[in-house]
C-alpha positions, -999 to +999 in steps of 0.1 A: -050-191+139-019-184+159-009-153+177+014-141+150-015-139+128-034-117+153-003-095+159+002-089+121-036-082+118-033-057+147-004-040+129-021-038+095-054-024+111-036+002+132-016+013+101-049+017+082-065+036+110-035+060+114-036+067+078-073+076+080-071+095+113-038+114+113-036+150+100-002+155+088+002+140+052+036+126+056+025+107+086-004+094+068+016+082+039+041+063+064+012+049+082-001+036+048+034+021+045+030+003+078-004-013+065+013-023+034+040-039+053+014-058+075-003-072+045+029-082+030+036-102+061+002-117+063+006-130+027+041-144+037+026-162+066-002-177+046+026-190+022+017-168-006+054-159-013+048-142-046+020-118-035+040-111-003+071-102-021+054-083-049+035-064-020+070-054-006+086-046-038+057-028-055+038-013-028+064-004-003+094-002-023+077+019-052+044+033-044+046+043-008+081+058-014+069+076-043+040+091-025+063+101+005+088+118-021+059+135-039+046+150-008+080+160+004+088+175-030+056+194-037+039+204-003+069+205+022+071+190+056+056+217+077+040+206+108+003+211+115-005+237+142-037+224+156-026+190+167-020+156+151-054+142+144-076+158+118-107+177+128-127+152+108-113+120+121-146+105+134-161+109+097-131+090+084-134+065+109-171+059+103-164+056+065-136+031+073-158+011+096-184+010+067-162-001+042-147-027+066-183-040+072-191-043+035-159-060+028-164-085+057-199-091+047-187-098+010-160-121+022-183-140+046-209-145+019-184-156-007-173-185+016-203-204+009-198-204-029-161-218-027-155-253-030-145-270+001-114-288-013-091-265-030-061-279-052-028-265-045-014-245-074+014-261-092+030-228-099+058-217-079+077-184-073+105-196-094+081-203-122+067-169-120+103-153-120+113-173-151+081-160-169+090-125-159+124-125-173+115-149-202+081-144-219+070-111-201+103-093-202+090-065-226+059-056-204+082-057-174+106-033-189+079-010-202+065-007-166+100+001-154+103+029-179+068+042-170+077+044-134+110+060-140+094+086-164+066+094-136+094+099-109+113+122-133+081+141-141+073+146-104+107+160-099+106+184-128+072+197-116+084+200-081+114+219-094+092+244-114+070+250-084+100+257-061+113+284-085+080+302-087+078+331-061+050+328-036+026+357-035 
């Protein structure tokens, strides 16, 4: 393991902790985006190009941006008045540490069940891309239409909420 791995791991963990501990919802969404970016860079460093670029395109390019837009369209960007951190940050930190401990235990226990010599997969990113625009083009287009409809629906819901007078 080299220093780059530890740097990327620290960025990912800090982004996840910030997403749990911060109080402002937009800051939490942006911290989640940082955690997603750290994971994508870890995938790319481990020579899993498809997983890394899918992480960038799907999670950073679609999910995180959709979350930020939904928050800004429906709740507004008003700043919290009682500080940046949530009052229950310690509970969130304990829950996050518990989930991390369970996942670490599961990973360490599963290492024993894996074979020692893994064969390198023969499928490349080019093959996956050809399959997506060839054999699986219809499911890809359906997912694109579904995401577009969800975005349009979020904008319509936000527009109707803005028009209603507040009591």
